Phi, psi and omega in degrees: 000320180297318180297324180299314180293327177295314180297320180296318179297320179295321179296316179298318180295323181293319179293314183294337181254014181291171183303320181294312179298322179296320179295320179300321184273346185291150174261002181264111182296330179295325176295317180295317180298318179296319179292323177300314179299320178297315181294321179295320178296327179272002179061034176262073191289324180299316178293322179298320179301320180301322178284321176303318181302330181282325190252339183307313181300331184281345183252003178297134180083002180257175180294338181272351187302314183298310181298316181292324182296317182289325177293320180296314180300318180295319179298319178297315180298312184291337177273358177089008178269075188289331178297312181284328178294321178298317180297315183291321178295317180293323177295323179298314180302318181287323185276337184228064185296338181264002184291146176289347177266007185298314180297315179301315181295320179297318180292315183291330174297316177295320180293329175299318177294321177302319181295338180270357180292133182276169174297157191302331185283351180256182179303139182251026178301314181291330177295315178299318181294318180296319178301316180297317181292318178295321179293324176300316179298312182298319180292323181282324182233067184300333178248025184292165181299329185252013185298317181297315179295321179298318178296325176295320178292323177299315179299319180296317181290322178295322176301319180298317178293321176302312183294321178303309182294319180295316181294326177296313179296317181296325178296321175301315181299313184290341177263011178062029175260079194285329179295307176294333177296312180300313181297318181293319179291323176298315178296319180301314183298323179286318189271345182231062189298332182257017187291148174292344182264013187296316180291326175299311182297319181295322178291313183291335172297313176301311183296319179297316180295320179297312181295323177299316180298315185289343177263004182275171173295152187307317184290345180263345185299311184304313181298320183285332174289330176297320177295320178297321179297319178297320179294323178297313182299320178295317182299309185290333178285326182273326185227066185296337182248020182298153176296342180267003188301316182297317178295321178297318178297323179295321177297317181295325177297321178294322178296314180298318180295318179298315180298320180294315182294333184249014176053046180261000000 
């Protein structure tokens, strides 16, 4: 047992006195720089960040600032610290406008924001910010090396926003809150013109309006059914082969039957 504790103590001492720990404690920046390069090659980005944090302020305004800044930003990104990597990449673009890494930094700054985007069911503040940053990159570098990938990320983020808005409207419908459902679906159709959920939204707009009409006072039903009829006509003209076509036709049959029964 005694030998075990001796070996354990020696192991702890070996770790604490290893090259990385020595570099952390060193006052020689060249030692730190050499260790950073070693860590980056081994993809040990978290440890590299710890050393960068110590030396970056000391190299600002020097010939090494540009090279270290882009390496620092990459280490932050690869270690999963996207908030700080976005800041460092954006700072690099501002501080080194003539750098050959400017486009790369602009893209990676935007991609850092993309990495912070939440799933569709949560707040989409970061998604909106990422879209803006990616669009800035695309506008600045329309033929850039990362333009195709950036456009792919934009499509992915827009889909997320589409689904968020669609699910909110659909939730109103499923909870029989037809007035906000109608308004939400109308807004969705205007604000998300290329969405994959467009035929879904157009159908549920029709269904919400129809159910809203049928739950209204008798004197209000005809006018509200007219609105439902307009939504039906729009739906079948835009999506004649939709999976919802049969259900939409059934709604229209009910509208026609109601009008006939009530001499409207």
